[in-house]
TORLUM-512658 format. One record per residue (C-alpha): residue number from 1; residue in three letters; x negated, z, y. Coordinates in pm, 1 decimal. Layout:
SITE   pos   code         c1         c3         c2
SITE   NUM    ALA          X          Z          Y
...
This chain:
SITE   pos   code         c1         c3         c2
SITE     1    MET    -7522.0    10488.4    12182.9
SITE     2    SER    -7776.1    10311.0    12132.0
SITE     3    ASN    -8014.5    10093.8    11865.8
SITE     4    TYR    -8434.4    10189.3    11876.0
SITE     5    LEU    -8709.9    10092.7    11691.5
SITE     6    VAL    -8960.4    10408.5    11632.4
SITE     7    ALA    -9306.4    10349.2    11557.0
SITE     8    MET    -9502.2    10653.0    11401.1
SITE     9    GLU    -9863.8    10706.1    11255.5
SITE    10    ALA    -9943.8    10909.6    10914.7
SITE    11    ALA   -10262.2    11034.6    10799.0
SITE    12    TRP   -10307.2    10969.3    10414.0
SITE    13    LEU   -10543.4    11104.8    10204.0
SITE    14    VAL   -10710.8    10923.7     9950.2
SITE    15    ARG   -10967.6    11030.8     9671.2
SITE    16    ASP   -11194.4    10839.9     9473.7
SITE    17    VAL   -11220.2    10508.0     9607.2
SITE    18    ALA   -11555.2    10312.2     9699.2
SITE    19    GLY   -11470.6    10137.8     9960.3
SITE    20    VAL   -11234.3    10095.8    10294.3
SITE    21    ASP   -11029.0     9785.2    10142.4
SITE    22    ASP   -10965.4    10014.0     9803.2
SITE    23    ALA   -10888.1    10311.3    10029.4
SITE    24    ILE   -10616.0    10100.3    10249.4
SITE    25    GLY   -10440.3     9933.7     9979.7
SITE    26    VAL   -10442.7    10255.4     9739.2
SITE    27    ALA   -10272.5    10468.1    10094.8
SITE    28    VAL   -10029.0    10158.7    10159.7
SITE    29    SER    -9911.1    10186.8     9826.6
SITE    30    GLU    -9847.3    10533.0     9754.3
SITE    31    ALA    -9675.6    10562.6    10108.0
SITE    32    GLY    -9449.9    10239.3    10012.6
SITE    33    ARG    -9369.1    10359.4     9677.7
SITE    34    ARG    -9288.4    10734.7     9779.9
SITE    35    LEU    -9044.9    10584.1    10049.5
SITE    36    ASN    -8887.4    10355.5     9767.3
SITE    37    GLU    -8831.0    10647.1     9568.7
SITE    38    GLU    -8636.8    10802.9     9810.2
SITE    39    GLY    -8426.2    10477.1     9901.3
SITE    40    MET    -8605.9    10432.3    10240.6
SITE    41    GLU    -8679.5    10025.5    10142.3
SITE    42    TYR    -8608.3     9987.3    10551.6
SITE    43    VAL    -8906.8    10185.7    10676.0
SITE    44    GLU    -9219.7     9953.4    10698.8
SITE    45    VAL    -9583.8    10066.1    10626.1
SITE    46    GLU    -9858.2     9901.0    10751.8
SITE    47    VAL   -10234.6     9999.4    10777.8
SITE    48    GLY   -10322.7    10146.1    11153.6
SITE    49    ALA   -10518.2    10049.5    11414.6
SITE    50    THR   -10792.4    10171.5    11590.0
SITE    51    GLY   -10974.4    10066.3    11868.6
SITE    52    CYS   -11361.5    10052.6    11906.1
SITE    53    PRO   -11471.2    10297.4    12172.3
SITE    54    ALA   -11762.9    10002.7    12296.9
SITE    55    CYS   -11564.0     9716.9    12301.4
SITE    56    GLY   -11214.6     9830.5    12280.5
SITE    57    GLU   -11087.6     9580.4    11975.1
SITE    58    PRO   -10888.3     9734.6    11694.3
SITE    59    PHE   -11024.5     9786.6    11352.7
SITE    60    ASP   -10830.7     9908.6    11019.5
SITE    61    SER   -10780.9    10310.2    11073.7
SITE    62    ALA   -10971.9    10357.7    10774.6
SITE    63    PHE   -11305.2    10635.3    10753.1
SITE    64    ILE   -11490.4    10705.5    10382.3
SITE    65    ALA   -11683.2    11002.3    10310.9
SITE    66    ALA   -11842.6    11144.7     9962.7
SITE    67    GLU   -11570.3    10878.5     9820.5
SITE    68    THR   -11286.4    11025.6    10014.2
SITE    69    ALA   -11105.1    10813.6    10264.8
SITE    70    LEU   -10821.5    10905.8    10576.3
SITE    71    VAL   -10609.4    10611.1    10600.7
SITE    72    GLY   -10429.8    10586.4    10954.3
SITE    73    LEU   -10078.6    10406.8    10846.7
SITE    74    ALA    -9846.1    10251.1    11107.2
SITE    75    LEU    -9478.5    10310.8    10981.2
SITE    76    GLU    -9180.4    10130.4    11183.4
SITE    77    MET    -8803.5    10256.1    11173.2
SITE    78    ASP    -8500.1    10128.6    11296.3
SITE    79    VAL    -8264.9    10412.3    11415.4
SITE    80    PHE    -7875.9    10354.1    11514.4
SITE    81    ASN    -7633.0    10478.0    11736.3
SITE    82    ALA    -7884.6    10772.3    11865.8
SITE    83    ASP    -7847.7    10925.3    12165.8
SITE    84    SER    -8189.5    10862.8    12309.2
SITE    85    GLU    -8499.5    10823.4    12261.3
SITE    86    GLU    -8593.5    11161.2    12165.8
SITE    87    HIS    -8282.6    11181.9    11935.6
SITE    88    ALA    -8380.6    10865.1    11777.9
SITE    89    SER    -8776.4    11017.1    11734.3
SITE    90    ARG    -8592.0    11332.6    11584.3
SITE    91    ILE    -8402.0    11130.6    11324.9
SITE    92    ALA    -8681.1    10907.3    11271.4
SITE    93    LYS    -8930.3    11152.7    11161.8
SITE    94    SER    -8679.7    11401.9    10956.4
SITE    95    GLU    -8662.9    11105.1    10734.1
SITE    96    VAL    -8956.1    10953.0    10690.7
SITE    97    GLY    -9107.8    11354.7    10667.1
SITE    98    GLY    -8872.1    11382.4    10386.3
SITE    99    ALA    -9029.8    11137.2    10199.3
SITE   100    LEU    -9357.8    11207.3    10293.4
SITE   101    ARG    -9407.0    11527.5    10257.9
SITE   102    ASP    -9712.9    11705.2    10352.5
SITE   103    VAL    -9861.9    11415.8    10520.1
SITE   104    PRO    -9932.8    11481.8    10889.8
SITE   105    LEU    -9695.7    11230.3    11091.0
SITE   106    ASP    -9622.1    11146.5    11458.9
SITE   107    VAL    -9400.9    10952.6    11652.8
SITE   108    VAL    -9624.0    10700.5    11868.2
SITE   109    GLU    -9383.8    10501.0    12047.1
SITE   110    VAL    -9006.2    10462.6    12086.4
SITE   111    PHE    -8834.7    10120.7    12167.4
SITE   112    GLU    -8458.3    10088.0    12276.7
SITE   113    GLU    -8329.5     9750.8    12121.4
SITE   114    PRO    -8118.1     9490.4    12330.1
SITE   115    GLU    -7725.5     9550.7    12248.2
SITE   116    ASP    -7594.0     9243.2    12094.7
SITE   117    GLU    -7351.5     9062.9    12315.3
SITE   118    ALA    -7094.5     8973.9    12079.4
C-alpha cells in the first residue's frame, strides 16, 4: 500500500459578482467553508489555472457573464494506504465529493509519494 497526492478540479458557480477577483475569493471561501464543516481541513483549495490558447501562459480559471461566474478550483488531498492510483482517486473523489455535493469534480493527476525510509 502506498500514499498518494490526488489533484482534482472543481467547477464552482458564483452569482451576483462584479469582477473576477470577487468571484475567486467567494469560490475559494465557500469551498473551504464546506470542506471545513465536514472536518476536511486537510484538503488544499486554490484557484485553478487555464492556459491561454494564444501564448500558453496560465491565468486564473474564472469566467464571468451576466454577473455570474464559473470559477475553476484546484483541490489537493493526500490519500494514505491506497492500493493503486485508481484506488486513491476513488477515495479522494468520494470524500471531497461528499462534502461538495452538486459540484462537478474531476481527478486531474495522481502522484505516488515516496516512501519514508525510517
